[in-house]
Structures are given as structure tokens and as C-alpha cells.
C-alpha positions as CSV (number, residue, x, y, z in Angstrom):
1,X,96.1,46.1,18.1
2,X,95.7,46.1,21.7
3,X,97.0,49.7,22.0
4,X,94.2,50.8,19.6
5,X,91.5,48.8,21.7
6,X,92.8,50.5,24.9
7,X,92.6,53.7,23.3
8,X,88.9,53.3,22.1
9,X,87.9,51.9,25.5
10,X,89.5,55.2,26.8
11,X,87.5,57.6,24.6
12,X,84.2,55.5,25.7
13,X,85.0,56.0,29.2
14,X,85.6,59.7,28.6
15,X,82.4,60.2,26.8
16,X,80.4,58.3,29.3
17,X,82.2,60.8,32.2
18,X,81.6,63.7,30.0
19,X,77.7,62.9,29.7
20,X,77.4,62.2,33.4
21,X,78.6,65.8,34.1
22,X,76.5,67.5,31.8
23,X,73.3,65.4,32.9
24,X,70.5,68.0,33.8
25,X,69.2,67.8,37.4
26,X,67.3,70.0,39.7
27,X,69.7,71.5,42.1
28,X,69.0,71.7,45.7
29,X,69.5,74.7,47.8
30,X,69.9,72.7,50.9
31,X,68.8,69.7,52.8
32,X,65.3,69.3,53.4
33,X,64.4,69.6,57.3
34,X,63.3,66.1,58.9
35,X,62.4,65.8,62.4
36,X,62.5,62.8,64.8
37,X,59.6,63.3,67.3
38,X,61.1,61.3,70.6
39,X,64.6,61.3,68.9
40,X,67.4,60.1,70.7
41,X,67.0,60.2,74.3
42,X,69.0,61.8,77.0
43,X,70.6,58.5,78.2
44,X,71.8,58.0,74.8
45,X,73.4,61.3,74.2
46,X,76.6,60.0,72.2
47,X,78.3,60.8,68.8
48,X,77.5,57.4,67.7
49,X,73.6,57.4,68.3
50,X,73.4,61.0,66.5
51,X,75.3,59.7,63.6
52,X,72.8,56.7,63.6
53,X,70.2,59.4,63.6
54,X,71.6,61.4,60.6
55,X,72.3,58.2,58.5
56,X,68.6,57.7,58.7
57,X,68.1,60.9,56.8
58,X,66.7,62.6,59.9
59,X,68.6,66.3,60.6
60,X,66.4,67.4,63.4
61,X,66.3,65.9,67.0
62,X,63.4,66.6,69.5
63,X,63.7,65.1,72.9
64,X,63.1,65.9,76.4
65,X,65.9,66.7,78.6
66,X,65.8,66.6,82.6
67,X,68.1,69.9,82.8
68,X,69.3,72.7,80.7
69,X,72.9,71.1,81.3
70,X,71.7,68.0,79.5
71,X,70.6,70.1,76.7
72,X,73.7,71.6,76.3
73,X,75.5,68.4,76.2
74,X,73.3,67.3,73.5
75,X,73.6,70.4,71.4
76,X,77.4,69.9,71.6
77,X,77.1,66.2,70.5
78,X,74.5,67.4,67.7
79,X,76.8,70.1,66.3
80,X,79.7,67.6,65.9
81,X,77.5,65.2,63.8
82,X,75.6,67.9,62.0
83,X,72.1,67.7,63.7
84,X,70.0,70.4,64.7
85,X,68.1,69.9,68.2
86,X,64.6,70.9,69.2
87,X,64.7,70.5,72.8
88,X,62.5,70.7,75.9
89,X,63.6,71.1,79.5
90,X,62.1,72.1,82.9
91,X,63.9,75.4,82.8
92,X,62.2,76.5,79.5
93,X,58.9,76.4,81.7
94,X,60.4,77.8,84.8
95,X,62.7,80.5,83.2
96,X,62.2,80.8,79.6
97,X,63.9,84.2,78.9
98,X,66.8,83.0,80.8
99,X,67.0,79.7,79.2
100,X,66.6,81.1,76.0
101,X,69.4,83.4,76.4
102,X,71.7,80.7,77.3
103,X,70.8,78.3,74.6
104,X,70.2,80.9,71.7
105,X,73.8,81.3,70.3
106,X,74.4,77.6,70.0
107,X,74.7,77.0,66.5
108,X,73.0,73.5,66.7
109,X,69.6,75.0,68.2
110,X,66.7,74.6,65.9
111,X,64.4,76.1,68.3
112,X,62.1,75.3,71.4
113,X,59.8,72.7,71.8
114,X,56.8,74.0,74.0
115,X,53.8,71.7,74.0
116,X,52.1,68.9,72.2
117,X,48.4,69.0,70.9
118,X,47.1,71.8,73.2
119,X,43.4,72.6,73.7
120,X,42.2,76.0,72.7
121,X,41.8,76.9,76.6
122,X,45.5,76.5,76.5
123,X,46.2,79.1,73.8
124,X,46.5,82.4,76.0
125,X,49.3,81.2,78.2
126,X,50.9,79.3,75.4
127,X,51.0,83.1,73.5
128,X,52.2,84.5,76.6
129,X,55.0,81.8,77.0
130,X,56.0,82.2,73.4
131,X,56.3,86.1,73.8
132,X,58.5,85.6,76.7
133,X,61.0,83.4,74.6
134,X,60.6,85.8,71.6
135,X,61.7,88.9,73.7
136,X,65.2,87.2,74.0
137,X,65.3,85.2,70.8
138,X,63.5,86.1,67.8
139,X,65.7,83.9,65.5
140,X,64.6,80.3,66.8
141,X,60.9,79.3,66.5
142,X,59.1,78.0,69.4
143,X,57.4,74.6,68.4
144,X,53.9,73.8,69.2
145,X,52.1,70.7,67.6
146,X,48.3,70.9,66.9
147,X,45.7,68.1,66.9
148,X,44.4,66.2,64.0
149,X,40.9,66.9,62.7
150,X,39.7,63.6,64.1
151,X,40.2,65.0,67.7
152,X,36.8,65.7,69.5
153,X,35.5,69.0,70.0
154,X,36.1,69.1,73.8
155,X,39.6,68.3,73.0
156,X,40.0,71.1,70.5
157,X,38.0,73.7,72.2
158,X,37.1,72.9,75.4
159,X,33.9,72.0,76.8
160,X,32.5,75.5,77.3
161,X,33.2,76.8,73.8
162,X,30.1,77.5,71.9
163,X,30.2,77.5,68.1
164,X,28.0,79.5,65.5
165,X,25.6,77.4,63.5
166,X,27.8,75.8,60.6
167,X,31.2,76.3,62.3
168,X,33.7,73.5,61.8
169,X,35.2,72.8,65.4
170,X,38.7,72.1,63.6
171,X,38.9,75.1,61.7
172,X,37.9,77.2,64.7
173,X,40.5,75.2,66.5
174,X,43.4,76.4,64.1
175,X,42.0,79.9,63.5
176,X,42.2,80.5,67.4
177,X,45.7,79.0,67.6
178,X,47.1,81.3,65.1
179,X,45.3,84.5,66.4
180,X,46.5,83.8,69.9
181,X,50.0,82.0,69.5
182,X,52.6,84.0,67.5
183,X,54.4,80.9,65.9
184,X,56.7,81.0,62.9
185,X,55.3,77.9,61.4
186,X,52.1,75.7,61.8
187,X,52.9,71.9,62.8
188,X,50.0,69.3,63.1
189,X,49.8,65.4,63.2
190,X,47.3,63.1,61.4
191,X,48.3,59.2,61.0
192,X,45.8,58.2,58.2
193,X,46.7,54.4,57.9
194,X,44.8,52.3,60.4
195,X,44.1,48.5,60.6
196,X,41.0,46.6,61.8
197,X,41.1,42.9,61.6
198,X,44.2,42.8,59.2
199,X,42.6,45.2,56.9
200,X,44.4,48.8,56.2
201,X,42.5,51.7,55.2
202,X,43.1,55.4,55.2
203,X,41.3,57.8,57.5
204,X,38.6,59.7,55.5
205,X,39.6,62.9,57.1
206,X,43.2,62.8,56.3
207,X,43.1,65.1,53.1
208,X,40.6,67.4,54.6
209,X,42.9,67.9,57.4
210,X,45.7,68.7,54.8
211,X,43.3,71.3,53.0
212,X,42.5,72.9,56.2
213,X,46.2,73.5,57.1
214,X,47.2,74.4,53.7
215,X,44.5,77.1,53.5
216,X,45.5,78.3,57.0
217,X,49.2,78.4,55.9
218,X,48.3,80.4,52.6
219,X,46.3,82.9,54.7
220,X,48.8,83.4,57.6
221,X,51.9,83.2,55.2
222,X,53.5,80.8,57.6
223,X,54.8,77.3,56.2
224,X,53.5,74.1,57.8
225,X,55.0,70.9,59.1
226,X,53.3,67.7,58.7
227,X,54.2,63.9,59.7
228,X,54.3,60.4,59.0
229,X,53.9,57.6,61.6
230,X,56.9,55.3,62.3
231,X,55.8,53.3,65.2
232,X,53.1,50.9,65.3
233,X,50.5,51.1,68.2
234,X,46.6,50.8,68.5
235,X,44.9,51.1,65.7
236,X,48.1,51.8,63.7
237,X,50.1,48.8,62.0
238,X,54.0,48.6,61.4
239,X,54.2,51.2,58.4
240,X,55.3,50.0,55.1
241,X,57.7,51.9,52.6
242,X,54.2,52.4,50.6
243,X,52.5,53.8,53.4
244,X,55.5,56.1,54.6
245,X,55.9,57.4,50.9
246,X,52.1,58.1,50.9
247,X,52.2,60.1,53.8
248,X,55.5,62.2,53.2
249,X,54.7,62.5,49.4
250,X,51.2,63.8,50.0
251,X,52.7,66.2,52.6
252,X,55.1,67.6,50.2
253,X,52.6,67.5,47.3
254,X,50.7,70.0,49.6
255,X,53.6,72.4,50.2
256,X,54.9,71.0,53.6
257,X,58.3,72.8,54.4
258,X,59.4,70.4,57.1
259,X,58.7,66.6,57.7
260,X,58.3,64.6,61.1
261,X,58.3,61.1,62.1
262,X,56.4,60.0,65.2
263,X,58.4,58.2,66.9
264,X,62.1,57.6,66.0
265,X,62.9,56.1,69.4
266,X,60.5,53.7,71.3
267,X,58.7,56.1,73.7
268,X,58.5,53.4,76.5
269,X,55.8,50.8,77.6
270,X,52.0,51.5,77.4
271,X,49.2,49.4,78.2
272,X,47.0,51.9,76.2
273,X,48.7,52.2,73.2
274,X,50.8,48.9,72.9
275,X,54.0,50.8,71.2
276,X,56.2,48.6,69.1
277,X,58.5,48.5,66.1
278,X,59.7,52.1,66.4
279,X,62.7,52.7,64.0
280,X,64.9,52.1,67.2
281,X,63.5,49.9,70.0
282,X,63.7,50.3,73.7
283,X,66.8,48.3,73.9
284,X,68.5,50.6,71.2
285,X,68.4,48.1,68.4
286,X,67.1,48.8,65.1
287,X,64.0,47.4,63.5
288,X,63.0,47.3,59.8
289,X,61.1,50.4,60.1
290,X,64.6,52.2,60.4
291,X,65.8,50.9,56.9
292,X,62.2,52.0,55.7
293,X,62.5,55.7,56.6
294,X,66.2,55.7,55.7
295,X,65.1,54.8,52.3
296,X,62.1,57.2,51.8
297,X,64.5,60.2,53.4
298,X,67.2,59.4,51.0
299,X,64.2,59.9,48.0
300,X,63.3,63.0,49.6
301,X,66.9,64.6,50.1
302,X,67.4,63.7,46.5
303,X,64.2,65.9,45.7
304,X,65.0,68.7,48.0
305,X,65.5,71.1,44.9
306,X,62.0,70.4,44.0
307,X,60.4,70.8,47.4
308,X,62.3,73.1,49.6
309,X,61.1,76.6,49.4
310,X,58.4,75.7,46.9
311,X,54.9,77.1,47.2
312,X,51.5,75.4,46.6
313,X,49.5,76.9,43.6
314,X,46.8,74.4,43.1
315,X,46.0,70.8,44.5
316,X,43.2,68.4,43.1
317,X,42.4,64.8,43.4
318,X,41.2,62.2,40.7
319,X,39.2,59.0,40.8
320,X,35.7,58.1,41.1
321,X,35.5,59.2,44.6
322,X,37.9,61.9,45.9
323,X,38.4,62.3,49.5
324,X,36.2,64.6,51.8
325,X,37.1,68.2,51.6
326,X,39.1,68.2,48.4
327,X,38.2,69.0,44.6
328,X,38.4,67.4,41.4
329,X,40.6,68.8,38.5
330,X,39.1,72.0,36.9
331,X,41.8,73.6,34.8
332,X,45.4,72.1,34.4
333,X,48.3,74.7,33.5
334,X,48.3,75.2,29.8
335,X,51.7,73.3,29.4
336,X,49.8,70.0,30.4
337,X,47.4,69.3,27.5
338,X,45.9,66.3,29.3
339,X,46.2,64.1,32.3
340,X,44.2,60.7,32.7
341,X,44.5,58.3,35.7
342,X,42.0,55.8,34.2
343,X,42.7,53.0,36.7
344,X,43.9,54.9,39.9
345,X,43.3,57.5,42.3
346,X,45.6,60.4,42.3
347,X,46.7,63.4,44.1
348,X,47.7,66.1,41.8
349,X,49.4,69.4,42.7
350,X,51.3,72.2,41.3
351,X,54.1,73.9,43.2
352,X,56.0,77.1,42.0
353,X,59.7,77.8,42.9
354,X,61.3,80.8,41.5
355,X,61.0,80.6,37.6
356,X,60.0,76.9,37.7
357,X,56.7,74.7,38.3
358,X,56.4,71.4,39.3
359,X,53.4,69.0,38.7
360,X,53.3,66.4,41.6
361,X,51.3,63.4,41.1
362,X,51.0,60.8,44.1
363,X,49.4,57.5,44.1
364,X,46.8,57.8,46.6
365,X,46.7,54.0,46.9
366,X,49.2,52.4,49.2
367,X,48.5,48.8,48.0
368,X,48.2,48.8,44.2
369,X,50.3,50.7,41.5
370,X,48.4,53.1,39.0
371,X,48.9,54.2,35.5
372,X,48.4,57.5,34.3
373,X,48.8,59.0,30.7
374,X,50.1,62.6,30.3
375,X,50.4,64.6,27.1
376,X,52.5,68.0,27.6
377,X,54.0,70.8,25.7
378,X,57.6,70.2,24.6
379,X,59.0,72.5,27.3
380,X,57.8,70.1,29.9
381,X,60.3,67.5,31.3
382,X,60.0,64.7,33.7
383,X,62.0,64.7,37.1
384,X,63.1,61.2,38.3
385,X,64.1,60.4,41.8
386,X,67.5,61.3,41.5
387,X,66.4,64.7,40.5
388,X,67.6,64.1,37.0
389,X,65.6,65.9,34.1
390,X,64.6,64.0,31.1
391,X,62.4,64.5,28.3
392,X,58.8,63.4,28.0
393,X,58.5,61.0,25.0
394,X,57.2,62.5,22.2
395,X,55.5,65.1,24.5
396,X,53.3,62.0,25.7
397,X,54.0,59.6,28.2
398,X,52.4,56.6,30.0
399,X,53.6,56.2,33.4
400,X,53.3,53.5,36.3
401,X,53.5,54.7,40.0
402,X,54.2,52.3,42.5
403,X,52.0,52.4,45.7
404,X,51.9,55.6,47.4
405,X,54.8,56.6,45.3
406,X,55.3,60.2,43.2
407,X,55.7,61.3,39.5
408,X,57.3,64.7,39.0
409,X,57.1,67.1,35.8
410,X,58.6,70.5,35.6
411,X,59.0,73.5,33.4
412,X,60.3,76.9,33.3
413,X,58.2,80.0,33.4
């Protein structure tokens, strides 16, 4: 009798293993790029620290180095761990061609960090600088990060720039940048969650910023990079998992192809900003935010088959009040018969990737969960957080999404 029981249990185990092997998933073509802005500092260039960075789910490190020799040391360590480097150093300014020639063949080089948040008056010299580097190295991009749209006109365009009637200073800023600086991607920062007297709210300009950058990305054919805040400072609170998810999943729903965290390592004391609670503190210890970004990064990497290489087709917003600069749903794909978000506010987008489409639904509320009801054709499937594809129940499903979280549906075309 014991022999038959063991045999029966063995059959169950084999069946379960077989089911696991045949489980349908969205396959990844690679690891989604995630960059640490102010990553592992020069003084901490060790295998252990770079491994810690990689364990958080970050695979690109931006740090400023005191010399090209320090960059080369960091590149070797990064390569050993499987991290890419986006460095800056004095020689990149003083001898750009010579520096690029010296670094360009290193397999851990991601690109060259040139400048953060330039004014339009800086664009001509930035364009010339990029061309100097590109004359030697056309493979690695030059990184220049743009202001958010809550920057003032003088920050964006300089005090002497005169706008025509009706011109938006931020749209003009982005337009001039792409005209004058030959970059391979558009990067911008915007930290939407702010706190006032203990109350957390979203900046009303955030989604408009994403709309402007997305439009510029489509028109130029360049991918865009976007941020999540990872360090508390005035007026930004210590980020929660829901807030990090909302920022990253909104970026991805709009089609971002690289994600960034400001900052990974504490940047140093500041009486102006009161920086605190970075993923890694000044003394090198981890905070709770390290665990939070690690959790979200694990989710993103699991879904890299959905987002990496995808292109935005359409994006909408639902709710009684939609964000400035966005639009309500006008026409869903034929495969989606109806979508109702009765008790919530959602970001809804459609991405395309080869012969597949993805419907992305993000809960815009980082404090409360939301429920939506979707009716689909039989060809539409649900994509879980581990990239598993499952049927939609009777082509109709009521789904609850946690604060800031995401739901994904897919079909083949």
C-alpha cells in the first residue's frame, strides 16, 4: 500500500512540475535599465558596494569621479559585478575626445554624464561638447537631464528669451534642446509627491510633463528616461512603496525606456534641502527606502518583457477630474469591449511591441486602492506581476488595484 501511495504522490509531483514548465509567460528580451543618480561614490568603489547596488535591482551607476583613473577603476569593478557606469570626471570637460577614446572600449561603459538641468542658454555649448565626444565615440550616448515643467521661465530659457504669444516655456525648452543638442535619448526629472503639514499630494503639472516629453519622444524618434524620487528633502517626504510604484509605473505606461532614482546614495549635508533617508545613508548603512526600491525594481524586472522595447500608441486618464494636459478615454481598442473605473482615477495606456499589444492600467491614487471592471474579447489575457499570462474570467473581470499599482492585459495582433 505504501508503495502505491508513494507512486501516486510521485505522479502528482511530476504533473505539477509539468504544469510549471508549460506556464505561459511574457518573455523578456533583456534586463530593464534602471539607473542610480548619485550612485556608489568614488570612495566606496568596491565589489561589495556594487553588488549591493545590483541586489537593489539597479544596473546603471551614475557617479562623479575626481579623475579618469578613478573612472577606470570603477569600470573594472562594475564589470566584475555586471553593472554599467555613466560617469563624469574633469577630463571629460577638459579633454572630451581624448577621454572618450580612452574609455569607449570598456564593456561596462553606459555613456558619458555631461550636465544636469541646463538652461537653454547652455544648449549651444552642450551641442558642441556632445559633437566632440561623438566624433570619437558614436556608440555611447551623452547624458543630459532636463528640468521639470515646474521650473520657471528664466531657469528654462534664460532672462532674455522672448516668447511668442501662447508659447509654453517648457515646450519651447524641450524643442530648443532637441534642435541644438544631438542626444540619443531625452531625460527629465519631476518629483510629483509633495508634503505640506503632513498631507501628501501630487503636483498637478506632473502628467502634463509626461505628455510633453512623450510628444517630443514620438516626434524625434528618441526614447525617454524618467525618474522616481528615492530621497526625502524639502518639500518631499520619505517615499512609500505606493509612491515609488506610481511614479515608475506611470513612467512605464507612457513608454519610458530607462528608469532612474534620485538619489541612491545620500548626496551630502544641505541646509537648503535637508536631505535624509536615501536608500544608502552618508555612513553607508541601508534605510527602509533601499528595501522599497528593491521590491519595486524586482517587479519591473519581472515585467521587462512587457515594457522593454515597447512603444506608446495611446494614453488616457479616467476620473471626475483628469490631470492638466491629459485627455479622457475616447476610443479603446476593439479587443476591449468596456472599461469602467467607477470608484477610482486611473491612467490607461496601450503599448505595442512586435505582434503584441498591452493595455496598461495604473491606479493614480497612491493612498487608496481602486476597482475597475473590464470586458474583453476572448483573445485578451491578463498579465500578472511575474509575467504569467492567465485567461480573463468569462471575458469579464472585476479587478482591485493597490495604491499606485498596475494591472496589465495583452493580446496578439
